C-alpha positions as a printed NumPy array, in Angstrom:
array([[  2.729,  -6.506,  -9.285],
       [  1.675,  -3.067,  -8.095],
       [ -1.553,  -2.482,  -5.889],
       [ -2.961,   1.017,  -6.088],
       [ -5.153,   1.928,  -3.1  ],
       [ -7.22 ,   5.179,  -3.464],
       [ -8.455,   6.664,  -0.304],
       [-11.575,   8.66 ,   0.342],
       [ -9.369,  11.732,   1.172],
       [ -7.931,  11.619,  -2.298],
       [ -4.604,  10.289,  -1.302],
       [ -3.206,   7.171,  -3.345],
       [ -1.085,   4.561,  -1.655],
       [  1.023,   2.06 ,  -3.645],
       [  2.051,  -1.338,  -2.468],
       [  4.067,  -3.977,  -4.424],
       [  5.988,  -6.982,  -4.695],
       [  9.341,  -5.934,  -3.855],
       [ 11.618,  -7.872,  -1.451],
       [  8.328,  -9.02 ,   0.157],
       [  4.999,  -9.8  ,  -1.34 ],
       [  2.356,  -6.855,  -1.554],
       [  0.105,  -8.535,   1.029],
       [  2.935,  -8.362,   3.723],
       [  3.886,  -4.772,   2.856],
       [  0.222,  -3.799,   3.05 ],
       [  0.025,  -5.714,   6.478],
       [  2.892,  -3.809,   7.893],
       [  1.361,  -0.552,   6.672],
       [ -1.741,  -1.433,   8.685],
       [  0.296,  -2.496,  11.683],
       [  2.074,   0.871,  11.504],
       [ -1.193,   2.748,  11.564],
       [ -2.284,   0.753,  14.506],
       [  0.442,   2.037,  16.782],
       [ -0.196,   5.177,  18.668],
       [  3.12 ,   6.796,  18.   ],
       [  2.922,   7.026,  14.176],
       [  1.965,  10.009,  12.161],
       [ -1.185,   8.457,  10.526],
       [ -3.796,   6.288,  12.153],
       [ -5.527,   3.216,  10.797],
       [ -8.96 ,   4.654,  11.723],
       [ -8.277,   7.372,   8.991],
       [ -7.548,   4.661,   6.355],
       [-11.007,   4.726,   4.423],
       [-10.619,   2.912,   1.066],
       [-12.525,   4.085,  -2.008],
       [-10.937,   1.866,  -4.624],
       [ -8.314,  -0.827,  -5.035],
       [ -6.694,  -1.662,  -8.371],
       [ -3.693,  -3.716,  -9.624],
       [ -1.211,  -3.552, -12.35 ],
       [  1.089,  -6.332, -13.64 ],
       [  3.875,  -3.971, -13.927],
       [  6.982,  -4.377, -11.704],
       [  7.074,  -2.486,  -8.28 ],
       [ 10.257,  -0.487,  -8.08 ],
       [ 12.905,  -2.34 ,  -5.922],
       [ 15.509,   0.571,  -5.918],
       [ 15.721,   2.361,  -2.579],
       [ 13.983,  -0.196,  -0.432],
       [ 10.446,   1.139,  -1.019],
       [  7.978,  -0.813,   0.828],
       [  5.017,   1.497,   0.214],
       [  4.401,   5.126,  -0.771],
       [  2.406,   7.649,  -2.325],
       [  1.933,   7.46 ,  -6.275],
       [  4.404,  10.254,  -6.519],
       [  7.02 ,   8.551,  -4.399],
       [  6.64 ,   5.433,  -6.442],
       [  7.154,   7.294,  -9.777],
       [ 10.289,   9.068,  -8.539],
       [ 11.679,   5.614,  -7.345],
       [ 11.056,   4.265, -10.855],
       [ 12.906,   7.021, -12.276],
       [ 15.789,   6.692,  -9.876],
       [ 15.79 ,   2.921, -10.605],
       [ 16.135,   3.356, -14.334],
       [ 19.025,   5.93 , -13.727],
       [ 20.814,   3.291, -11.569],
       [ 20.313,   0.761, -14.317],
       [ 21.294,   3.174, -17.116],
       [ 17.913,   2.741, -18.714],
       [ 15.148,   5.146, -19.871],
       [ 12.386,   5.068, -17.199],
       [  9.037,   3.579, -18.159],
       [  6.142,   5.901, -18.637],
       [  4.012,   5.353, -15.611],
       [  1.065,   7.23 , -17.285],
       [  0.939,   4.082, -19.572],
       [  0.693,   1.569, -16.814],
       [ -2.775,  -0.381, -17.08 ],
       [ -4.66 ,  -0.85 , -13.639],
       [ -7.486,  -3.223, -13.208],
       [-10.122,  -3.483, -10.583],
       [ -8.756,  -5.647,  -7.733],
       [ -9.776,  -9.275,  -7.765],
       [-11.879, -10.756,  -4.82 ],
       [ -8.929, -12.608,  -3.549],
       [ -6.888,  -9.276,  -3.354],
       [ -9.94 ,  -7.496,  -1.506],
       [-10.206, -10.299,   0.85 ],
       [ -6.553, -10.113,   1.755],
       [ -6.729,  -6.345,   2.249],
       [ -9.743,  -6.881,   4.547],
       [ -7.791,  -9.328,   6.617],
       [ -4.908,  -6.989,   6.875],
       [ -7.157,  -4.322,   8.012],
       [ -8.67 ,  -6.54 ,  10.786],
       [ -5.272,  -7.561,  11.994],
       [ -4.306,  -3.795,  12.354],
       [ -7.426,  -3.143,  14.29 ],
       [ -6.96 ,  -5.998,  16.609],
       [ -3.235,  -4.691,  17.164],
       [ -4.541,  -1.177,  17.779],
       [ -7.154,  -2.763,  20.496],
       [ -4.242,  -4.54 ,  21.983],
       [ -2.4  ,  -1.151,  22.469],
       [ -5.368,   0.038,  24.382],
       [ -6.564,   2.355,  21.743],
       [-10.295,   2.69 ,  22.163],
       [-11.369,   2.66 ,  18.42 ],
       [-14.261,   0.298,  17.856],
       [-13.042,  -2.731,  15.805],
       [-15.26 ,  -2.82 ,  12.785],
       [-16.517,  -6.325,  11.954],
       [-13.636,  -8.107,  13.82 ]])
């Protein structure tokens, strides 16, 4: 499964079932954004849309999450590694996320905000 998260700034982040379920990968992404030494911040993670596809997330290269472009590159690398023709990403079908998926994303975001607060970061914790 692939989860596509479109942010309000136009960026698209991809998460999927690789060696861990997508929920754990998204949670780690939120935790990384809560730490003050990273190059992105959870407070800047403003989600516009969440969608999912039943296609397989690329396992090649240990990708945990990444931009849509990075995921497409990994799909091509994986196909080359397997000696196959890469799947045409433009034909992947995405559906709106289910309520259960959105609830899991909300919980991960709350956990990230709590972690940021524990680091002494003075962001307001929204609806924690």
